[in-house]
N, C-alpha and C positions, 0 to 999 in steps of 0.2 A: 657375485662377491657381496658379502654383507656390509651394510654402512654402519658407521658408529654414530653416537649421539653428537659427538663434537662435529662430525661432517654435517649431520642435519642441521646443527645449530648454525655453523659457519656458512653452509650453502644457503640457508634460509635468510640469514642476515645479508648476504651478498645479493640475492635476487630481490629482497624487499628494497635494498639500497638502490638497485638499478631502477626498479619500478618507481620508487620515490623520485629518483632523478629524472626519469621520464615524465612523471607527473608535474614536477616543477617545470621542466621545459614546456610542456603543453600550457600550463598556467602562466608561466612567464611571457610565452609567445602571445597568448591570448590578451594579457594585460598590455603588452608592448603594442599589439595591433590595435587594441581598443583606444590606447593614446593616440596612435597614427590616425585612427578614424575620426577621433574627436578633433584632432588638429585639422584634418582635412575638412571636416563639417564646418569649422570656424573659419577656415580660409575660404572654402566654397561659399560661404555666407557672404564674407567680405567681398570676394570677387564678383558675385551676383550683384551686390549692392553698386560696385563700381561700374560694371557694364550697363546695369539698368540706368544709373545716372548719366552714363556716357550717351546711351541710346535716346533717352528723354531729352538730354541737353541738345543733342543733334537735331531731334525731331522739333524742339522748340525753336531753334535757330532756323530750320527750314520753314516751319510755319510762319516765324516772323517775317522771313524773306518773301514768302509767297503773298502775304497780306501786303507788304510794302509794293511789290510788283502790281498786285492787282489794283491798289490805290493809283499807282503811277499811270497805268493803262486805262482804267476806267475814270479815275477822278472821284469815285463814290467813296464817301467817307465810311460806309459800312465796312470796308476792309480793315479799318483801323482798330475795331473792336477786337478781332482775332489777334491782331499785332500786339496790343497791351497785354493780352492774356498770355501770348507766347514770349513776350519779354519778361513778364513775371516769372513764368514758368522756367525759362532759361536761367534766370538768376537763382532760383530756388534749386534746380537740379545742379547747377554749377557749384554751389555750397556743399550739397549732397556729395558731388564728386570729390571735392576737395577733402571732405571729411573722411570718405572711405579709402582713398589712396593711402598705401603704406608710406611713411616719411622716409624720404631720401633725398640726395642732392640733385640727382636727375628728375626726380618727380617734382621738387620745388622749382627747378629751372622750367620744366614743362608747364607747371601751374601759372608761373609768373608770365610766360608767353601767352598761355591761353587766356589768361586774364586780360592782357593787353588786346589780343586778337578780338575776343568778344566785345570788349569795351568800344574798341575801334570799329567794329562791325555795326554795333548798334548805334553808334556815333553816325556813321555813314548812313544808315536807314533813317536816322531821325532827321538829318539834314535834307535828304531827298523828300522825305514826307513834308518838312517844313517849307521847302521851296514849291512843292506842288500845291499846298495849302495856300500859299501867297501868289498863286497863279503865275509862277516863274516856270513854266513848263520846260521852256529851252534849257533853263540852268539845271533843272532836276534831270533832264534826259542826258545832259552833258555829264553831270556827276555820275549817273548811272552807267553811261557807256564808257566811263574811264576804266571799267572793269576792276576798280578797287575793291568793291564789295565782294565780287566773285573771288578775287585772290585771297581776301581775308576768309571768305566762306570755305574755299579749298583749303587753306591752312588749318583752320578749325577742324575740317573734317579728316585731315591727315592726323592731327592729334587724337581726335576722338577714335578714328578708326584703329590707330596704334593701341590705344587704350582697351578697345574692345578686343583687338587681336591677342593683345597680351593676356587679357582675362581669359579669353577661350583657350589659350594655349596652357594657362595655369590649371584651368578645369580639365583639360584632356590629360595633362601630366598627372594630376591628382588622381584621376579616375583610373589611369594606367597602373599607378603606384598601388591604388587599393586593390586593383585585381591582382597585382603581384603579391600583395600582402595577404590577400585571401587564399592565393594559391600556396603560399608558404605555411598559412595556418592549417589549411587542408592536409598538407603533406606531413607537417609536425604532428597533427592530431592523429592521422592515419598511422604513422610510424610509431608514435608514443603509445596509442592503443594497442597495437601489435605487441609492442615491448611489454605493456602490463598484462596482456592476455598470456604472453609466454612466461612472464614472471609468476602470475597466479597459477599456470599450468605447471611450472617447474616446482613450485612450492607444494602444490597439491600432490603431484606424483612423488616427490621425495618423501612428505610426510606419510602418504599412503603406503609407500614401499617400507618406510620405517616401522609404520604401525604393523604391516603384515609381518614383518621380520620379528617385531616384539611379540606378536602373537604366536608365531612359530617358536620362538626361544622360550616363551612361558610354557607352551605345551611340552617342549622338551625338557625344560626344568621340572615340570610336574612329573614326567615320567622318570626323570632322574631322582626326584625326591621320593617317588614310590618306591623305586628300587633301593635307594639309599635307607628309606624308613625300614624296609625289609631286612637290609644288611644290619641296620642298627639293631632292630629287635633280635635279630639272630645273634648278634655280637653281644648284646646286653644279656641275653639268656645265657650264653657262654660265660659272660663275666661273672654273672650271678652264681652259676653253678661252681665256677672256680672259687668265687669268694666263699660260697658256703663249705666247698671242701676245704679251703685254707682255714676257715674258722674252726671246722671240726678238727682239722690237723693241729691247729694252735692250742685248741681246748685239750685235746689229747696229749700235747707236749707239756702244757702247763699241769695237767692232771699227772702226768708221769714225774714231772719235775717236783711237784708237791708230794707225791708218795716217796719219791727217793730222798727229798730232804726230811720227810717225817721218819723214814727208815734211818737216816743218818742220825736224827735226834734221839731215836729210840736206842741206837748203838751206843750214842754218848751217855744216854741215861744208865744204860746197862753198865758201860764202863765206870760211870760215877759210883754206882751201887757197889761195885766191886773194890773201890779204893778206901783205904782207911785214913789217909792224909786228908785233913779238912780243907787245907788250902787248895790241894788238886781237886777235891770234890767240889768245892765252890766254883773253882775256874772252869770245870766241865759243865756244871749247871748253867753258868753264864753263857758258855758256848751254846748250850742246847737252847737257851732263851733266844739267842740271836738267830739260830737256825730255824726255830719256830716262827719267828718274826718274817723271815724270808720265805718260808713255806706257806704262811697264811696269805701272802700276796698272790702266790700261784693259785691257791685254792680259790680265792676271790675272783680271779681272772677266768678260770674255766666254770665258775658257778655262776658269774654275772650276765653271761650271754654277750658281752662287749670286751674283747680283750685288748681294746685300745686303751681303756681308761679303768681306774680303780676308784670305787666309792670309798673315800677315804674314812668317813665317819663309820661306816659299817666295818670296815677293815680294822680300824683302830678299836672298835666296840669289842669284836672278838679276841683281838689280841690282848687287850688289857684285861679281859675275863680270865684268859688263859695264864697271863702273868700273876694276877690275884690269886687264882687257884693254886698256882705253883708256889708262891710265897707263903700262903697259908699252910700248905703241906709241909714246908720247911720250918714252920713254927713261928713265922713273923705275925704279929697280931695287928698291923695296921689294916685300916679299911680303905677302899678305893672308891672314888666318885668321880665322874667325868660328865662334861658338858660339850658335845661335837656338833658343830653346824655341818650341814650336807656340803660336801665338797668332792669334786672329782679331779684326779690327778693321773698323770702317766705312771705306768708301772714302776720305772726306775726310781722316780722321786718317792714314790709311796714306800719302796723298800728301804730307802734310806731313812724316812720319817719314822718307818715302824721299828728300826733298829735303835734309833735315837730315843724314842719314846720308851722302849723296853729297858735301855740302859739307864734312864732317869728314873723310871718308876721302880726298877729293882733296887737302884741305890737308895731310893727314898724308904722303901720297905726295910732295907737292910740297916741303914745308918741313921734315919731321921728320928726313931723312936727306940733307942737302945734299952730303955727301962720302963716303958709305959706304952699303951695303945694310943693311936693317933689316926688321922686322916691324911691320905694323899688325893690331891685333885688335879684332874687333867682337863684343860679347856683347849678347843680349836674353834677359831673363828676367822672370818674373812676380814682383811684390811682393805682401805682404799688403795686404788692404782695397781690393782692385779697382785696383791701380796696377801699372805695369810700368816696367822700366829699360832704357834703350838706353846702351851705353857702347863709345866709340871711343878706344883708347889706343895709345901707341907708346913706344919706348925712345930716341926721338931727342933733338934738341937742346933741346926745350922751347919754351914761347912768349915767353920773355925775362922780364926783370924787371918790366917794367910790363905785361906781358900784352897789348902792342899787336899788331893783326894785321899779318901779313906779307903784303902785297899792297894791293889798293884797299880792303879792308874791306867790300866789298858781301855777301861770303858770310856774315861774322858778322852784319850787319844782317838778312839774309835768315832765318838760324837764330833770331835773337831775335824776329822778327816772327812766324815760323811756331809758335815755342814758345809765345808769348802766345795766338795763336790757338787752340790745343789745350789751353790751360791747364797747360802743362808747365813744369818747373824746369830750368834750365839751369846746369851747375856745370862749371867747369874746375879740375882739380887737378893741381898740379904733382908730377911723379914724379921719382925720381933713379935713372936719368936718364928723361927723357920726359915726356909730358903725357897726362892722361886727361880726356876730355870726356864728361860724364855729363848724360842727359836722363831724367828721371822724369815720366811722364806717366799720365793716367788710362786705364784699360783696362776699360771698361764692359761689353764684350761676353766672355762666357766660355761657349763652346759645347762 
């Protein structure tokens, strides 16, 4: 079963968390056992001082007692030198013992009693030594045989033995506790180490398996890509062939439409030549001009190689040349000058603009200069924000005070209708002399 990247991430985080907890447990146990070991070392040092002081104190008391008995039996004062040293040693060890014992109410009672016992013991020994030194042997023996010294010594031994026994028990307990702690540390370390090993192994296996599946998936993707690239190339070739065929068909359609419109224009021209009524003749001539404008768009489409767009400047140049030639053939003496910026537009928009400019230029030729020659100017230029401007102007007589159309008015209605269709703005500006017709229209295609 394949594993997902989410599973890899989640399992890795979980295993690393388990390993981290195991490591924390090992470190925590080590620190805790280290603190216990340090506490045990401090306690063992204190217990050792207590036991050494108790042993040395008992030894000093025994040495002092031995020196006393030697002096009582032999009467030789040489025994008194060890007695003095033992007395001094006993006092020093007793002070050390008191300093080493942990303070408690029981310890304080024991120290007070042991102080009294030791003081009374040395007092008993000092008295017997003094009586022996004064040659009062009988009194000294009587005091010695009273066994008061032996009772005091036994009581001191009881206290000191208890202290040593307690110290030994504390040492034994501490050693046993350290052994248990060492066992705990060993087990925690072993278990934690096994957990960490399992975690590392689990993470390694998961990552290795995931990496292997990634490699397999990559190989499969490469195979699919190779197959897909082959299919894309085949499909692209089919699409290119279909596009070429469609372009050929579209060019053929535009060619046929242009020819059909040219034939219609020729028929209209023939009809116009056979009519005597000048008004009807002019109407047919205007209709022919509009048909020529539409036909010119289709000619431009099948001759440009790109049926999606029309080169408006080239299209209008050819259209205006035809209009000028036609007007001159009809006897109108105006001249035509144009300045057209390069611009690409869609065919529908170009057809509307061609009809509009044909209407305006035709009207300028017919009505701007009724009694003299003049000039008609056409400008095409881009405007900011995706718009363009088409201007037809002359220096003739103008449109009149009311701006009423000269003729049937059909051309004006056609211009207004087509301007609304393409979302353009029509404006007629009176000049002195002449008229300027301006059309501002959207120019969405900029290539």
